[in-house]
N, C-alpha and C positions, 0 to 999 in steps of 0.2 A: 437365341441359343447361347448357352454359356460356353465361352472359349478361353483357352489359355495359350499363350504363345509357346512356341516350341522350346525356347530356352528355359522358360519357367518350368515347363513339363519335365525336362531333363533334370533340373536341379531339385525338383520337388519329389521325384520318384525314389522309391527305395531300391534296394539291390535287385538284380534281375531274378525274376521268379522262374522256377523250373517249369518245363512244359508238362501239363498234366496229362495223364492217360485218359483218352477219350473213349467213347463207346465203340463197339464193333462197326458202327456206321462210318467211322473215320480211322481205318487201320493205318497206323504210323508207317508200316513197311510197304504201302502201296501208293501209287500216284494220287494226287489230289484231283478229285473229279469236279469239274466246273462246267456249268452250262453257258453256252453262248447262242446267239441267233446269227449263224454264219451268213455272211453277205451284208452285214450291217457295218459298212466301211465308215471310218477306219478302225472300228473296234474289233471286228472279227471277219476275216474274209480269206479266200484261197487265191494265191497267186497263180500266174500262168504255169509255173513250175510245180504246182500242186502243194505248195507250202502254206500251212495255216499261220496267218500273221495278224497283227492288229494290237491296238492299245489294250483291249481286254485280255488278250492272250498273253501279252507281256506282263500284265498285272497278275494274272493267275500264276505264271511261272515264278514271279518274284515272291508271291505269297507262299507258294509251295516250298521254295527254297528257305524262306524265313521260318516256316513251320517244321523244317527238317524232313519233309516228304520227298520221296525219290521221283521228282518230276511231277508233271500235271497231265491229266487225261481230259482233253477238251471234248465235250459232248455237244453236238449241234442240235438245237431244238428250235422249231419255228416259234416266234414270240407268243403266238396264241396258245401254245401248249407248254410254255416254259415253267409256269408255276406248278402245273400238274406234274411235270417231270421232277421238280424239287420235292414235292410232297410224296411222290411215289418212290423216293430214294434212288432215282436213277443218277442223281448227282448229289454232291455235298453242299453246294451253294451255287448261286447264280452270279457269274462275273460279267454277263451282258449288262450294259448300262441300264440301270433300273431306277426310275425316279422314285424318291421317297414320298409316300402319300399316307395320310392317316388311315385311309380305308385298307391299304395294303398292310400297314403295321398291325392291323387287327388279326391278320392271317399268316404272318411270317415275322421273323426276327431280323431286323436290319442292324448292320454295323453302323457306326458313325458315318457321316457323309465323307466322301473322298473326292468329289468333284462338283463344281457348279455348272449349270447349263441353262439353256433357254430353248424356245421353239422357233423354228424358221419355216416360212412359207416361200417356196420357189415357184416360178411360173414359166410357161413357155415363152421364149424370147419375143414372140409376136405380141405378147401382152405386157412386156416389161415397162412400157411407158403408161400403161393404163391401170396398174395395180400398185397403189402406194399405201392405202389404208384398208381397214377391215370392210368398210362399206363398198369398196371396189371389188370385193369377192362375190357380190350378188350375181347370181346366174352362172357362176363358174362351177366346174366339177373338180373336186380336190381329192387326190389319192392319198392313202394313208396305210401304214402297217397295222393290220387288225389287232385290236386289243391294247394298243400302245397309249401312252399319255397324250400323244397327238390326236389319237382317235377320240379320247375323252374331250379334248378341246373342241374338236369339230362338232361332236354331239351337243355339247353345252352351248355352242354359239351358232348352230345352224339356223335356228328359228329367227334370230336377230339379224343375221347377215345374208340369209337366203342363198346359200350355196348347196351343191349336191355332194354327197360323200361317196367315194368309190374305194372299197377296201381291197387290200392285197396281202399276200402272205409274206412279202418282204418289201423293204423300202426300195431296193433296187428295181423291183418290178414296177412300183409306182413311178419311180424316176423315168424308167424306160417309156412308160405310157405318156408322160409329159414330153419327153424327148421326141417321140414320134408323132405328137399332136393328137393322140387319142383322148387325152384329158387336158385340162388347163393348168393344173397346179398340183403340188405335192407339199405335205407338211411332215416334219420329223424333228428330232432333236437337232439343235443348231450345229454342233460340231460334226455330226455324222452327215447331215445333208450338205453343209458347206463344203466338206471334203469330197463328197461323192459327185458333186456337179462341177468341180473345178475343170474337168476336161470335157464338159458337155456344154458347148456354146448355146444350144437350144433351150437350156434350163437355167434360169437366172434368179438368184436370190432377190426377194421382193420385200417381205415383211418379217421383222424380228419381233418375237413375242417375249418380252423380258418379264422376269418375276423372281421368285426365290427357289427355283427348281434346283435340286441337288440329287446326285446319285449316291446310293448306298449298296452294300452287298447283302442280299437276302439269304437267310438261312431258314431251315424249317422251324415252325413254331414248337417251342419246347426244347430245341437243340441249343440250350443256353451255353453250356460249357464250350461247345465248338464255336458258337458265335463270338463268345468272349475271347477265345484264343485267336480266332481269325482277326478280330479287331486289334488285338495286341500286335499281330504281325503287320496289319495295315498301318498302325501308328509307327511301328519301327521303320517301315519303308518311307513314311512321310519324313521322319526326323533325320534319316541319313541321306536324303536326297534322291533315293531310288525312284520314288513315284514321280518326282518332278522331272527326272531325266526321261522317263517313259512318256510323260506328257509332252515334253519338248520334242522328242523323237517323232511323235505322230501328228502333233498340231503345229510344230514349228514356232512355238512362242514360249516365253516364260510365264508361268502363272503368277498372279498378283500375290504379295505377301499375305493378304487377308483371305485368299481363296481357300476352299475346303482342302485342296491338295496340300496346303501348307499349314493347316490347322489341326491340332489334336484337341479333341473335345473331352470335357470332364465326363467320366463314367463310361459305361458300355451302352451302345445303341444311340438312339436319337433323342435328345432331351425333349420332353413334353409329349412323346408318343409311347404307345404301349410297348413293353419290352425293355424300356430304359432302366438302367441300374445306376444310381448315383453313387459312385465309389471311385476312389483313386486306385490306380493300378500301374504296373510297369509295362511300357511298350516292349515288344520282343525285338531285340537287336541281334545282329549277326554274331555268331560265336567266333 
C-alpha cells in the first residue's frame, strides 16, 4: 500500500476544505449513527453501571465531533446481521472492528485502514501445555463469532487441521463455553480476545495467527461523499493524536510509528481494492 508519513501529509495538503452538504441519509443536525456488536470487548460493551464504553465507541464519538455532528447514536447489532443493518440504512457506517477483505470491498465502501490486527486462538487452561501449533488443534472444538473473519479462518483450515467448529452469536458466549469446559478453544481478533480473557484464568492464549489484517470503517456502496468525509475525519484524528490516545486508553500501549493508526494513506479508501480513489485531499482538523 502507498503510504505517506504524517508530517509530509500536513505539508503537502492544501487549505482546509469546507464540510460538504451530504444526502438526507446523513443529517448534519442529528447524531451520527454507528453500528457496533455490543459485547465485543474492549471495542464495545456495557459496564455494570449500564454505560456503553469501548474503543469503537470512543472512535465513533471522536469522528462525530470532527464531523460537527451533535453526538453519536450507537446501534447494537449482532455481527451476523451488521452488514444488513448498514444496507438497510439503520446506521450510517459500521464502527465495530471490521477486517478489510477484497470480497467485502465488492459490497461496501471502506475507509482507509485505521488499525492493524491479527487472529488469536485461546484454549481451556487444561490444554495450555498441549496446544502450540495448528496441528495440535486436531480433534478440538473451537468456538467462534458467527460470520466473522475468524469464522472464515476456521472454515478454510478445518479440513487440514481436523477441528470442529462451534458458532455463537457473540465472542463472549464462545469464551464462556471455553471457560466452563463445554468446548476446547475460541478464536477471535487478537486485541478483543486477549483483553476479554485477562480475568479468566481458565482461558489461556495459545496461538497467534499473524498476517496483514487491518480494520477499516465500512459505508454503504455508492455512499461515496459520506465515505470520503468520514475518511477525512479519520485522518484528522490520526494526525492530531486523538486516535492514538484512544488506542492507548483501551490497549495500554503505544502503537508503532508504522502502524495504520499512525499512517495517512494516499487517496480515499483502500489502495488496490474496489472503491479506492487515488486523489490528494485535506484531512479534517478540529476548528
